[in-house]
Backbone as ProteinMPNN parsed JSONL, in Angstrom:
{"seq_chain_A": "XXXXXXXXXXXXXXXXXXXXXXXXXXXXXXXXXXXXXXXXXXXXXXXXXXXXXXXXXXXXXXXXXXXXXXXXXXXXXXXXXXXXXXXXXXXXXXXXXXXXXXXXXXXXXXXXX", "coords_chain_A": {"N_chain_A": [[1.136, 29.388, 60.358], [3.151, 26.847, 61.651], [6.331, 26.807, 63.386], [9.129, 24.998, 62.037], [10.156, 23.061, 63.878], [8.548, 22.898, 66.164], [7.841, 21.548, 69.309], [6.03, 18.501, 69.629], [3.728, 15.871, 70.348], [3.434, 12.604, 69.049], [0.515, 10.966, 68.437], [-2.4, 8.746, 68.769], [-5.968, 8.362, 68.264], [-7.026, 7.32, 70.681], [-5.382, 8.397, 72.593], [-5.89, 11.06, 72.71], [-7.334, 12.525, 74.74], [-5.595, 12.496, 76.989], [-3.639, 14.232, 76.175], [-4.717, 16.727, 76.109], [-4.805, 20.166, 75.453], [-2.129, 20.304, 74.75], [0.34, 20.478, 72.102], [-0.035, 18.313, 69.388], [0.549, 15.626, 67.022], [-1.308, 13.877, 64.683], [-2.435, 11.184, 62.696], [-5.075, 10.955, 60.414], [-7.98, 9.636, 58.738], [-9.876, 11.002, 56.219], [-13.305, 11.598, 56.51], [-15.377, 13.402, 55.961], [-15.589, 16.81, 54.806], [-16.63, 19.971, 55.708], [-16.691, 23.141, 55.013], [-14.73, 24.626, 57.355], [-14.601, 22.442, 58.996], [-13.568, 19.257, 59.753], [-14.434, 15.917, 59.609], [-13.257, 12.911, 60.775], [-11.513, 9.703, 60.953], [-9.382, 8.231, 63.304], [-6.225, 6.406, 63.348], [-6.7, 4.315, 65.064], [-9.383, 3.962, 64.901], [-11.063, 5.909, 66.13], [-13.607, 8.338, 66.102], [-13.314, 11.646, 65.049], [-13.645, 15.209, 65.438], [-12.517, 17.939, 63.794], [-11.395, 21.199, 63.911], [-10.502, 23.221, 61.389], [-7.755, 25.305, 60.179], [-8.298, 26.59, 57.839], [-9.837, 26.163, 54.572], [-10.01, 22.791, 53.313], [-8.937, 20.613, 50.814], [-8.969, 17.85, 50.665], [-9.93, 14.563, 49.67], [-12.618, 12.253, 50.453], [-11.566, 9.476, 52.328], [-8.885, 9.984, 52.091], [-5.634, 10.182, 53.622], [-4.451, 12.299, 56.152], [-2.14, 14.335, 57.97], [-2.63, 15.839, 61.028], [-1.728, 18.62, 62.807], [-2.05, 19.986, 65.87], [-4.089, 21.138, 68.652], [-5.599, 19.186, 71.067], [-8.932, 19.064, 72.432], [-10.549, 17.661, 74.783], [-11.886, 14.308, 74.343], [-12.516, 13.825, 71.677], [-12.17, 15.961, 69.918], [-10.348, 18.489, 68.116], [-8.296, 21.309, 67.599], [-6.943, 22.385, 64.769], [-3.686, 23.416, 63.778], [-2.18, 23.09, 61.574], [-2.448, 21.227, 58.533], [-1.404, 18.406, 56.816], [-1.398, 17.036, 53.682], [-1.359, 13.801, 52.074], [-1.299, 12.915, 49.361], [-3.8, 11.871, 48.487], [-6.595, 9.482, 48.262], [-5.627, 6.969, 47.686], [-3.638, 5.78, 49.189], [-1.931, 3.259, 50.899], [-2.019, 3.054, 53.987], [-0.247, 2.141, 56.893], [-1.852, 1.416, 59.533], [-1.67, -0.137, 61.88], [1.1, -0.211, 62.34], [1.571, 2.522, 62.768], [0.034, 2.971, 65.112], [1.401, 1.298, 66.902], [3.914, 2.584, 66.926], [3.166, 5.093, 68.01], [2.358, 4.351, 70.601], [4.772, 3.241, 71.573], [6.574, 5.445, 71.474], [5.386, 7.148, 73.354], [5.366, 5.691, 75.683], [7.866, 4.704, 76.303], [9.754, 6.66, 76.964], [12.211, 7.153, 78.274], [14.094, 5.687, 76.86], [14.429, 7.139, 74.474], [15.391, 9.549, 75.442], [17.893, 8.898, 76.482], [19.289, 7.98, 74.329]], "CA_chain_A": [[2.019, 28.272, 60.095], [4.016, 26.524, 62.783], [7.761, 26.724, 63.161], [9.404, 23.635, 61.61], [10.499, 22.113, 64.922], [7.756, 23.035, 67.378], [7.684, 20.235, 69.946], [4.686, 17.932, 69.617], [3.677, 14.437, 70.61], [2.762, 11.79, 68.044], [-0.501, 10.208, 69.166], [-3.553, 8.261, 68.016], [-7.224, 8.859, 68.82], [-7.217, 6.899, 72.052], [-4.52, 9.194, 73.467], [-6.252, 12.469, 72.564], [-7.751, 13.151, 75.999], [-4.464, 12.676, 77.893], [-2.79, 15.298, 75.656], [-5.548, 17.915, 75.99], [-4.113, 21.429, 75.665], [-0.747, 20.231, 74.265], [0.443, 20.322, 70.658], [0.114, 16.917, 68.983], [0.478, 15.252, 65.613], [-2.136, 12.682, 64.577], [-2.837, 10.813, 61.343], [-6.5, 10.656, 60.328], [-8.574, 9.364, 57.431], [-10.971, 11.948, 55.988], [-14.657, 11.095, 56.265], [-16.046, 14.494, 55.257], [-15.136, 18.169, 55.093], [-17.666, 20.981, 55.49], [-16.076, 24.424, 55.365], [-13.515, 24.451, 58.151], [-14.784, 21.317, 59.921], [-13.186, 17.96, 59.215], [-14.813, 14.723, 60.35], [-12.261, 11.931, 60.382], [-11.253, 8.55, 61.819], [-7.963, 8.069, 63.622], [-5.669, 5.103, 62.988], [-7.29, 3.309, 65.95], [-10.823, 3.977, 64.628], [-11.828, 6.895, 66.896], [-14.216, 9.389, 65.287], [-12.838, 12.938, 65.515], [-14.119, 16.459, 64.835], [-11.324, 18.788, 63.745], [-11.593, 22.563, 63.431], [-9.376, 23.506, 60.499], [-7.353, 26.707, 60.076], [-8.807, 27.088, 56.559], [-10.487, 25.13, 53.765], [-9.193, 21.623, 53.0], [-9.418, 19.992, 49.585], [-8.742, 16.404, 50.69], [-11.082, 13.731, 49.327], [-13.001, 11.216, 51.406], [-10.667, 8.33, 52.279], [-7.493, 10.427, 52.069], [-4.953, 10.284, 54.912], [-3.806, 13.586, 56.406], [-1.568, 14.538, 59.301], [-3.138, 17.057, 61.646], [-0.926, 19.141, 63.911], [-2.933, 20.904, 66.56], [-4.285, 21.031, 70.093], [-6.843, 18.494, 71.405], [-9.837, 19.572, 73.458], [-11.396, 16.527, 75.124], [-11.571, 12.989, 73.795], [-12.843, 13.64, 70.264], [-12.083, 17.179, 69.108], [-9.005, 19.017, 67.944], [-8.17, 22.568, 66.862], [-5.769, 22.203, 63.923], [-2.815, 24.527, 63.409], [-1.667, 22.773, 60.243], [-2.868, 19.933, 58.0], [-0.509, 17.979, 55.741], [-2.037, 16.019, 52.846], [-0.423, 12.787, 51.623], [-1.474, 12.405, 48.011], [-5.11, 11.344, 48.097], [-7.23, 8.352, 48.922], [-5.066, 5.705, 47.225], [-2.471, 5.435, 49.995], [-2.092, 2.091, 51.768], [-1.388, 3.509, 55.225], [-0.093, 1.083, 57.892], [-2.415, 1.914, 60.787], [-1.135, -0.908, 63.002], [2.462, 0.272, 62.57], [1.481, 3.856, 63.349], [-0.434, 2.837, 66.49], [2.513, 0.743, 67.672], [4.903, 3.648, 67.086], [2.638, 6.101, 68.934], [2.42, 3.797, 71.958], [6.176, 3.101, 71.946], [7.141, 6.779, 71.711], [4.809, 7.766, 74.542], [5.498, 4.846, 76.869], [9.26, 4.323, 76.522], [10.438, 7.942, 76.78], [13.583, 7.102, 78.769], [14.908, 5.152, 75.778], [14.726, 8.21, 73.523], [16.156, 10.586, 76.115], [19.263, 8.471, 76.729], [19.917, 7.71, 73.038]], "C_chain_A": [[2.943, 28.077, 61.284], [5.479, 26.632, 62.385], [8.088, 25.271, 62.836], [9.628, 22.635, 62.748], [9.765, 22.381, 66.228], [7.595, 21.665, 68.015], [6.224, 19.786, 69.916], [4.802, 16.433, 69.852], [2.93, 13.751, 69.479], [1.802, 10.872, 68.784], [-1.491, 9.569, 68.202], [-4.819, 8.715, 68.758], [-7.461, 8.497, 70.275], [-6.41, 7.705, 73.057], [-4.932, 10.658, 73.522], [-6.536, 13.158, 73.892], [-6.566, 13.411, 76.934], [-3.509, 13.779, 77.429], [-3.568, 16.602, 75.462], [-4.754, 19.178, 76.329], [-2.663, 21.451, 75.199], [-0.741, 20.102, 72.745], [0.75, 18.869, 70.326], [0.139, 16.805, 67.461], [-0.293, 13.943, 65.548], [-2.501, 12.445, 63.11], [-4.307, 10.437, 61.371], [-6.906, 10.396, 58.886], [-9.814, 10.238, 57.293], [-12.282, 11.217, 55.747], [-15.476, 12.139, 55.525], [-15.446, 15.825, 55.688], [-16.286, 19.108, 54.757], [-17.098, 22.31, 55.957], [-14.775, 24.193, 56.113], [-13.677, 23.377, 59.229], [-14.484, 20.018, 59.196], [-13.693, 16.873, 60.151], [-13.917, 13.607, 59.843], [-12.194, 10.784, 61.37], [-9.756, 8.466, 62.05], [-7.512, 6.665, 63.224], [-6.213, 3.981, 63.861], [-8.818, 3.415, 65.98], [-11.655, 4.892, 65.522], [-12.349, 7.958, 65.935], [-13.842, 10.744, 65.884], [-13.473, 14.078, 64.743], [-12.952, 17.43, 64.944], [-11.696, 20.146, 63.161], [-10.341, 22.965, 62.667], [-9.013, 24.985, 60.5], [-7.859, 27.37, 58.79], [-9.465, 25.938, 55.812], [-9.491, 24.013, 53.453], [-9.784, 20.944, 51.781], [-9.251, 18.485, 49.548], [-10.036, 15.643, 50.431], [-11.393, 12.742, 50.444], [-12.086, 10.011, 51.223], [-9.196, 8.699, 52.252], [-6.926, 10.466, 53.491], [-4.28, 11.641, 55.01], [-3.203, 13.569, 57.81], [-2.099, 15.86, 59.819], [-2.231, 17.413, 62.815], [-1.783, 20.192, 64.586], [-3.037, 20.607, 68.042], [-5.619, 20.35, 70.376], [-7.615, 19.204, 72.506], [-10.821, 18.448, 73.753], [-10.976, 15.276, 74.376], [-11.827, 12.851, 72.3], [-12.795, 14.91, 69.42], [-10.674, 17.76, 69.166], [-9.082, 20.332, 67.187], [-6.865, 22.494, 66.081], [-5.009, 23.504, 63.719], [-2.344, 24.362, 61.966], [-2.184, 21.402, 59.833], [-1.971, 19.614, 56.81], [-1.181, 16.844, 54.989], [-0.978, 15.076, 52.287], [-0.79, 12.154, 50.289], [-2.78, 11.711, 47.689], [-5.527, 10.085, 48.806], [-6.637, 7.002, 48.54], [-3.829, 5.271, 48.002], [-2.813, 4.253, 50.889], [-1.341, 2.39, 53.063], [-1.393, 2.397, 56.264], [-0.565, 1.582, 59.261], [-1.878, 1.161, 62.002], [0.278, -0.453, 63.354], [2.46, 1.641, 63.231], [1.043, 3.786, 64.811], [0.659, 2.278, 67.394], [3.574, 1.783, 67.948], [4.429, 4.685, 68.102], [2.703, 5.61, 70.378], [3.868, 3.682, 72.43], [6.785, 4.452, 72.31], [6.646, 7.373, 73.023], [4.943, 6.936, 75.812], [6.922, 4.428, 77.189], [10.133, 5.566, 76.319], [11.893, 7.909, 77.235], [14.543, 6.594, 77.697], [15.34, 6.249, 74.823], [15.546, 9.317, 74.154], [17.626, 10.192, 76.262], [19.997, 8.109, 75.442], [20.094, 6.259, 72.829]], "O_chain_A": [[3.453, 29.044, 61.85], [5.824, 26.558, 61.205], [7.389, 24.377, 63.315], [9.312, 21.457, 62.585], [10.308, 22.115, 67.3], [7.245, 20.708, 67.324], [5.309, 20.576, 70.146], [5.836, 15.819, 69.588], [1.912, 14.254, 69.003], [2.211, 10.097, 69.649], [-1.445, 9.801, 66.994], [-4.722, 9.39, 69.783], [-8.037, 9.286, 71.025], [-6.72, 7.698, 74.249], [-4.373, 11.423, 74.309], [-6.035, 14.254, 74.143], [-6.534, 14.442, 77.606], [-2.657, 14.218, 78.201], [-3.123, 17.485, 74.728], [-4.107, 19.246, 77.374], [-2.022, 22.5, 75.244], [-1.73, 19.656, 72.163], [1.662, 18.266, 70.892], [-0.197, 17.738, 66.732], [0.026, 12.999, 66.271], [-2.832, 13.379, 62.38], [-4.743, 9.688, 62.245], [-6.267, 10.867, 57.945], [-10.697, 10.214, 58.151], [-12.367, 10.332, 54.895], [-16.188, 11.815, 54.574], [-14.877, 15.953, 56.772], [-16.848, 19.051, 53.663], [-17.031, 22.576, 57.158], [-13.829, 23.628, 55.565], [-12.982, 23.396, 60.245], [-15.073, 19.719, 58.157], [-13.415, 16.903, 61.35], [-13.82, 13.376, 58.638], [-12.735, 10.862, 62.473], [-8.961, 8.609, 61.122], [-8.325, 5.838, 62.812], [-6.196, 2.819, 63.455], [-9.462, 3.015, 66.95], [-12.857, 4.666, 65.66], [-11.62, 8.422, 65.058], [-14.026, 10.97, 67.08], [-13.799, 13.948, 63.563], [-12.46, 17.711, 66.037], [-12.241, 20.234, 62.061], [-9.252, 23.039, 63.236], [-9.86, 25.831, 60.787], [-7.841, 28.597, 58.682], [-9.63, 24.852, 56.368], [-8.289, 24.251, 53.342], [-10.992, 20.72, 51.716], [-9.382, 17.889, 48.478], [-11.103, 16.028, 50.909], [-10.537, 12.435, 51.274], [-11.854, 9.57, 50.097], [-8.339, 7.823, 52.378], [-7.65, 10.748, 54.446], [-3.618, 12.085, 54.072], [-3.691, 12.883, 58.708], [-2.027, 16.88, 59.133], [-2.0, 16.594, 63.705], [-2.195, 21.169, 63.96], [-2.193, 19.919, 68.616], [-6.666, 20.862, 69.98], [-7.042, 19.849, 73.384], [-11.82, 18.299, 73.05], [-9.869, 15.189, 73.846], [-11.403, 11.863, 71.699], [-13.331, 14.928, 68.312], [-9.924, 17.551, 70.12], [-9.851, 20.455, 66.234], [-5.789, 22.535, 66.677], [-5.607, 24.561, 63.513], [-2.139, 25.334, 61.24], [-2.344, 20.516, 60.673], [-1.797, 20.437, 55.911], [-1.5, 15.809, 55.575], [0.16, 15.483, 52.05], [-0.599, 10.95, 50.115], [-2.853, 11.009, 46.68], [-4.926, 9.665, 49.795], [-7.106, 5.975, 49.03], [-3.047, 4.462, 47.503], [-3.85, 4.241, 51.552], [-0.176, 2.025, 53.215], [-2.429, 1.774, 56.496], [0.225, 2.106, 60.046], [-1.654, 1.767, 63.049], [0.616, -0.325, 64.531], [3.248, 1.899, 64.141], [1.617, 4.468, 65.66], [0.824, 2.735, 68.525], [4.086, 1.872, 69.064], [5.203, 5.111, 68.96], [3.064, 6.369, 71.276], [4.16, 3.999, 73.583], [7.438, 4.581, 73.345], [7.409, 8.032, 73.73], [4.662, 7.428, 76.905], [7.166, 3.851, 78.248], [11.126, 5.526, 75.593], [12.733, 8.579, 76.634], [15.692, 7.033, 77.64], [16.497, 6.286, 74.405], [16.329, 9.967, 73.462], [18.508, 11.046, 76.178], [21.217, 7.946, 75.462], [20.61, 5.844, 71.791]]}, "name": "protein", "num_of_chains": 1, "seq": "XXXXXXXXXXXXXXXXXXXXXXXXXXXXXXXXXXXXXXXXXXXXXXXXXXXXXXXXXXXXXXXXXXXXXXXXXXXXXXXXXXXXXXXXXXXXXXXXXXXXXXXXXXXXXXXXX"}
């Protein structure tokens, strides 16, 4: 389990490669789970393969937050997975993608307050 405030970047699937080797947080929609392998789609429709730290009981279509370390453009080693209540969540993917781009491209704004 991670410490509550470990630094991490909020990203989407298109940003995965540029954050390779760093701790990130990414929201994904579950496509399938087989043992400790999660196949999922990011908010910007990238297909991802995620190695889980343990079994995951999330249903197909459920949104989960994955905190972990990317390796390349489409794979991630998860440290933690946070489930958000099942497949009936109306998740705002456009809002999330906009936030991820803003946070990672306007860093000076957040540093200066």
